[in-house]
C-alpha positions in Angstrom: 87.0 91.5 109.9 89.7 93.5 108.2 91.6 96.4 109.9 89.8 98.8 107.5 86.5 99.6 109.3 83.4 100.9 107.4 83.1 104.6 107.0 79.3 104.5 106.8 76.4 102.7 108.6 72.8 102.4 107.6 70.5 101.3 110.4 67.1 100.0 109.3 64.4 99.6 111.9 60.8 98.2 111.6 58.0 98.1 114.2 56.4 95.0 115.6 58.2 92.4 113.5 58.3 88.9 115.0 61.6 87.5 113.7 60.0 84.1 113.0 58.0 85.9 110.3 60.9 85.7 107.9 61.6 83.1 105.3 65.2 82.5 106.4 63.9 81.7 109.9 61.8 78.9 108.5 58.4 80.5 108.3 56.2 78.4 105.9 54.2 81.4 104.6 55.8 84.8 104.9 57.9 85.9 102.0 60.8 88.2 102.9 63.4 87.8 100.2 65.3 91.0 100.9 65.7 90.4 104.6 66.6 86.8 103.8 69.4 88.1 101.5 70.6 90.5 104.1 70.7 87.7 106.7 72.7 85.4 104.5 75.4 88.1 104.4 75.2 89.1 108.1 75.9 88.2 111.6 72.4 86.8 112.3 71.5 86.9 116.0 68.7 84.4 116.4 68.3 84.8 120.1 67.8 88.6 120.3 65.3 90.2 122.6 63.8 93.7 123.1 64.5 95.5 126.3 60.7 96.1 126.6 57.8 94.8 124.4 56.3 98.2 123.7 57.5 101.0 121.5 58.6 103.9 123.7 60.6 102.0 126.4 62.2 99.8 123.8 63.3 102.8 121.7 64.6 104.7 124.7 66.7 101.6 125.7 67.9 101.3 122.1 69.0 105.0 122.1 70.9 104.9 125.4 72.2 101.3 125.7 70.6 101.0 129.1 67.8 98.8 130.3 64.4 100.5 131.0 64.8 100.2 134.8 68.0 102.3 134.6 66.4 105.2 132.6 62.8 105.2 133.8 61.1 105.4 130.4 58.4 103.0 131.7 55.6 103.3 129.2 54.3 105.1 126.1 53.7 108.3 128.1 57.3 108.6 129.2 59.3 109.1 126.0 63.0 109.6 125.5 64.0 113.3 125.6 67.7 113.1 125.2 68.6 113.8 128.8 70.5 110.4 129.0 73.1 110.5 126.2 72.4 108.5 123.1 74.9 106.9 120.6 74.0 109.8 118.3 75.4 112.3 120.8 78.6 110.3 120.9 78.9 110.1 117.1 78.4 113.8 116.7 81.0 114.6 119.3 83.5 112.6 117.2 82.6 114.4 114.0 80.3 111.7 112.5 77.3 113.0 110.6 74.2 111.2 112.0 70.7 111.7 110.7 67.3 109.9 110.8 64.4 109.3 108.5 61.1 108.1 109.9 59.7 106.9 113.2 61.6 107.7 116.4 58.8 107.8 118.9 60.7 110.1 121.2 59.1 113.1 123.0 59.5 115.6 120.1 61.6 117.1 117.5 62.7 120.0 119.7 64.6 117.7 122.0 68.3 117.0 121.2 68.2 113.2 121.0 71.5 112.9 119.1 70.6 113.5 115.4 71.9 116.3 113.3 68.7 116.3 111.4 65.4 114.4 111.5 63.5 113.8 108.2 59.8 112.9 108.5 60.1 112.3 112.2 57.2 110.5 114.0 57.1 111.2 117.8 54.6 110.4 120.5 51.3 112.3 119.8 51.3 115.8 121.2 54.5 115.2 123.1 52.4 113.3 125.7 51.8 109.9 124.3 49.4 107.2 125.7 48.7 108.8 129.1 45.7 106.6 129.7 48.0 103.6 129.7 49.8 104.9 132.8 46.6 104.3 134.8 47.4 100.9 136.3 47.0 100.6 140.0 44.4 99.3 139.9 43.7 98.8 136.3 40.7 100.8 135.2 37.5 99.3 133.9 37.7 100.5 130.3 34.5 100.9 128.3 35.6 98.9 125.4 32.5 99.5 123.4 33.1 103.2 123.4 36.9 103.0 122.8 38.0 102.4 119.2 39.6 98.9 118.8 43.4 98.8 118.6 43.5 97.4 115.1 41.3 100.2 113.6 37.9 99.9 112.0 39.1 98.0 108.8 41.3 95.0 108.2 42.2 94.1 104.7 43.6 95.2 101.3 44.2 98.9 100.8 46.3 101.8 101.8 46.6 103.5 105.2 48.3 106.5 106.5 51.1 104.2 107.7 51.7 102.5 104.3 51.8 106.0 102.7 54.2 107.1 105.4 56.5 104.2 104.9 56.7 104.8 101.2 57.7 108.4 102.0 60.3 107.2 104.4 61.8 104.9 101.8 61.9 107.6 99.2 63.4 110.1 101.6 66.1 107.5 102.5 66.8 106.9 98.8 67.2 110.7 98.2 69.5 110.9 101.2 71.7 108.1 99.9 71.7 109.6 96.5 72.9 112.9 97.9 75.5 111.0 100.0 77.0 109.6 96.8 77.9 113.2 95.7 79.6 114.1 99.0 83.1 113.5 100.3 83.4 109.7 100.2 85.9 109.9 103.1 83.4 111.7 105.4 81.9 109.2 107.9 78.1 109.1 108.4 75.3 107.1 110.0 71.8 107.0 108.6 68.9 105.7 110.8 65.9 104.7 108.7 62.8 103.6 110.6 59.6 102.2 109.2 56.3 101.5 111.0 55.3 98.3 109.1 54.2 95.7 110.1 52.6 97.6 113.0 48.8 97.8 112.8 46.5 99.0 111.3 46.3 95.8 109.5 45.8 97.3 106.1 48.2 96.2 103.3 48.8 97.4 99.8 47.1 95.2 97.1 50.3 93.7 95.6 51.3 92.4 99.0 47.8 91.6 100.4 47.1 89.3 97.5 50.1 87.2 98.3 48.3 85.8 101.3 44.8 84.2 101.3 43.1 84.5 104.7 41.7 81.0 104.4 45.2 79.6 104.1 46.6 81.3 107.2 47.6 79.2 110.2 45.4 79.4 113.3 47.0 80.9 116.4 48.5 78.5 118.9 47.5 77.7 122.5 44.0 79.1 122.0 41.6 79.4 125.0 38.8 78.1 122.7 40.8 74.9 122.5 41.1 74.6 126.2 44.3 76.5 126.9 44.4 78.4 130.2 46.4 81.7 130.0 48.8 82.5 132.8 47.0 84.7 135.3 49.1 87.8 134.6 48.3 87.5 130.9 44.7 86.7 131.7 44.4 90.0 133.7 45.9 91.9 130.8 43.4 90.2 128.4 40.5 91.1 130.6 41.6 94.7 130.7 41.5 94.9 126.9 40.3 91.7 125.1 41.5 92.5 121.6 40.7 89.0 120.4 37.0 89.6 121.2 36.8 92.7 119.0 37.0 90.9 115.7 33.8 90.8 113.7 34.1 87.1 113.1 36.6 84.3 112.6 37.1 85.3 109.0 38.3 88.8 110.0 40.6 87.2 112.5 42.2 85.1 109.7 42.4 88.2 107.5 44.3 90.0 110.3 47.0 87.3 110.2 47.2 87.5 106.4 47.5 91.3 106.5 50.3 91.2 109.1 52.2 88.8 106.9 51.5 91.1 103.9 52.8 94.1 105.9 56.0 92.1 106.6 56.4 91.6 102.9 55.7 95.3 102.2 58.3 96.3 104.8 60.7 93.8 103.2 60.2 95.5 99.9 61.2 98.8 101.3 64.2 97.3 102.9 65.1 96.0 99.5 64.9 99.5 98.0 67.5 100.7 100.5 69.8 97.7 100.1 69.7 98.2 96.3 70.6 101.9 96.6 73.5 101.0 98.9 74.7 98.4 96.5 74.5 100.7 93.5 76.3 103.6 95.3 80.0 104.4 95.4 80.1 103.6 99.1 78.9 100.0 99.0 82.2 98.6 100.0 82.5 101.0 103.0 78.9 100.7 104.4 77.7 98.4 107.1 73.9 97.6 107.4 72.0 96.8 110.5 68.4 95.6 110.7 66.1 95.1 113.8 62.6 95.7 115.1 61.5 97.2 118.4 59.5 94.2 119.4 57.2 91.5 118.0 53.5 90.8 117.9 51.5 88.0 119.6 49.3 87.7 116.4 46.7 85.6 118.2 48.9 83.2 120.1 47.2 82.4 123.4 44.3 84.6 122.2 46.5 87.7 122.5 47.2 90.4 120.0 49.7 93.3 119.8 52.8 93.2 122.0 53.1 93.7 125.7 53.8 90.1 126.8 57.0 88.2 127.6 56.4 85.4 125.2 58.7 85.0 122.2 56.0 86.3 119.7 56.2 89.7 121.5 59.7 89.9 123.1 61.9 88.3 120.4 63.3 90.7 117.7 65.2 90.2 114.4 68.8 91.4 114.6 71.0 91.4 111.5 74.4 93.1 111.1 76.3 93.1 107.8 79.8 94.5 107.9 82.2 94.6 104.9 85.0 92.2 105.6 83.2 90.3 108.3 82.2 86.8 107.5 78.5 85.9 107.9 77.6 83.8 110.9 74.5 82.5 112.7 74.8 83.4 116.4 72.4 81.7 119.0 73.7 83.3 122.2 71.4 86.0 123.6 71.6 89.5 122.3 69.6 92.7 123.0 68.7 96.0 121.4 70.8 97.6 124.2 73.7 96.2 122.2 73.1 98.6 119.3 74.7 101.5 121.2 78.2 100.0 121.7 78.0 98.2 118.3 77.4 101.5 116.4 80.5 103.0 118.1 82.5 99.9 117.4 81.6 99.9 113.7 82.6 103.5 113.4 85.9 103.0 115.3 84.9 105.2 118.3 86.3 104.2 121.6 84.8 105.8 124.7 85.8 105.2 128.4 84.1 102.2 129.9 80.7 103.2 131.4 79.4 100.9 134.2 75.8 102.0 133.4 76.0 100.6 129.9 74.1 97.4 129.6 75.0 96.5 126.0 78.0 94.8 124.5 79.2 95.2 120.9 77.8 92.6 118.5 81.2 92.5 116.9 82.7 91.0 120.1 83.0 87.2 120.4 79.7 85.7 121.6 79.4 85.1 125.3 77.6 81.8 126.0 77.1 82.7 129.7 75.4 86.0 128.9 71.9 86.8 130.2 69.7 89.5 128.8 66.7 91.3 130.3 63.3 92.5 129.1 60.7 94.2 131.2 57.2 95.5 130.9 55.5 98.2 133.0 53.0 99.7 130.6 49.4 99.7 129.4 47.3 96.8 130.7 49.9 95.3 133.0 48.6 94.4 136.4 52.1 94.5 137.8 55.7 94.6 136.7 56.9 91.8 134.5 60.5 90.7 133.8 62.0 88.3 131.4 65.5 86.9 131.6 67.0 84.8 128.8 70.2 82.8 129.3 71.3 80.1 126.9 68.1 78.3 125.9 66.4 79.0 129.2 63.7 81.7 129.5 62.4 82.9 132.8 59.3 85.1 133.4 59.0 86.9 136.8 55.7 88.6 137.6 55.2 90.7 140.7 52.4 89.1 142.6 51.9 86.2 140.2 53.6 82.8 139.7 56.7 82.6 137.5 57.1 80.8 134.2 60.1 78.9 133.0 60.7 77.6 129.4 63.4 75.5 127.8 63.5 76.9 124.3 65.7 74.1 123.1 63.0 71.5 123.6 60.0 73.8 123.6 60.5 76.7 121.3 56.8 77.5 121.2 56.7 77.9 125.0 53.9 75.3 125.5 55.2 73.8 128.8 55.8 75.9 131.9 58.5 74.2 134.0 58.4 76.5 136.9 56.5 74.1 139.2 58.6 71.1 138.1 60.8 70.0 141.0 63.3 68.7 138.5 63.9 72.2 137.3 63.9 74.0 140.7 67.6 74.6 140.5 67.2 76.3 137.0 64.4 78.4 138.4 66.6 79.6 141.2 69.5 80.3 138.9 67.4 82.3 136.6 65.9 84.3 139.4 69.4 85.0 140.6 70.2 86.3 137.1 67.2 88.7 137.3 68.4 90.0 140.6 71.8 90.8 139.1 70.0 93.2 136.8 67.7 94.8 139.3 65.6 94.4 142.5 62.2 93.6 140.8 60.1 94.6 143.8 61.9 98.0 144.1 61.5 98.6 140.4 57.8 97.9 140.6 57.5 100.4 143.4 59.4 103.0 141.4 57.1 102.5 138.4 54.0 102.8 140.5 55.3 106.1 142.1 56.3 107.6 138.7 53.1 106.6 137.0 51.0 108.0 139.9 52.9 111.3 139.6 52.3 111.4 135.9 48.6 110.7 136.2 48.3 113.4 138.9 50.1 115.9 136.7 47.4 115.3 134.0 44.5 115.9 136.5 44.0 112.4 138.0 42.7 109.1 136.9 39.5 110.2 135.1 41.2 113.0 133.2 44.2 110.8 132.3 42.0 108.1 130.9 40.9 110.5 128.1 44.5 111.5 127.0 46.1 109.5 124.3 44.9 107.4 121.4 43.8 103.7 121.5 45.8 102.5 118.6 48.6 103.6 116.3 50.4 107.0 116.7 49.3 109.4 114.0 51.8 110.1 111.2 53.4 113.6 111.2 51.4 116.3 109.4 
């Protein structure tokens, strides 16, 4: 990279995008030409993970550069409120204009979360979020016939509040960039643009839906109907809310896969609009671009849907960083969304005193082959705390009260063979557990989560009252 750092940064975020659902990552069906083009000119981090495979905790960790166990935003009813400083706060302190367009999923617009201005902000519903998901010990017996299914009542071609919202986000971002072209070109700024696609509801605009025929879609892998036995922690989550059993029939299940792919292409189209606007503007040579998602989607693997598991479908995220003057490269050492905080400051040339609480490292720094990264889940449907550690090609899952899982992603990228009980890998299992304990005491974290969630449930009137607070599916778009 040259000594001349970019003056501007555009951060583009999606929601629920499995990085394998990109053409450049070898997907045989999904078409993402704009993300593919961005990736070819980027630092492409192919081993990136979310700090938590659910929206609110992941976004809180993204904002603060700290893992979830360090900040206590455990679930979708404990949103970020700005009390722990964000990278936006630091930018503002150094005179950098920083604004957002689209979904943030914080507590609310009244909180100072580091942005000078929020356009079309989407936050947790009513400032409360998914309170019923905090009822976990024990997991309640939900009446699934009375509760609306997670995906929504319709799956297929059409428009939804989310597709309309994403179009508005894209147009607002284009207006912002157009206005930026008329301002002082020397004034630094950071624009955060956040879409909701490909998050359910699985309704895709016609031009994208017609790119994918449901009958041509691949079946999910490791299906129980084919004899696969889910890990007992995942089985407990499935029993709590068996999303796969809420499909009308097999045809609708295939249509769901097709519409997810279509929403990936719809999101890619909106990314392309922003990339084109940057390229056409007077600041193209001075603007870095970053793209990532908050987590992935199981999309039927193991008979599971949505996020909330530690498998790659759910915990892996795309992570692309294009910086003028920086040669593109493919990087296969682990990275995390907690790295966004120090990376933003590094790109903008801001140097703060070292903070021992900061978990991330700049993506511009040389890759560290010995690095391990953490993901954790403490939210809706989880029978106990779950932790994932990735180091090199090894991936370790630690479940409180349940047996562990160990996968070698080099030889088994689809996580089909759990090596945790293999004596030949006992030393790897021990090493990976040791890496987890460097991050946190997992039993102590689980105890903290239980206490915090019990306190929250009591604050809302107890278990029965809390179970009626919060939606079953997607957060409503702002009015």
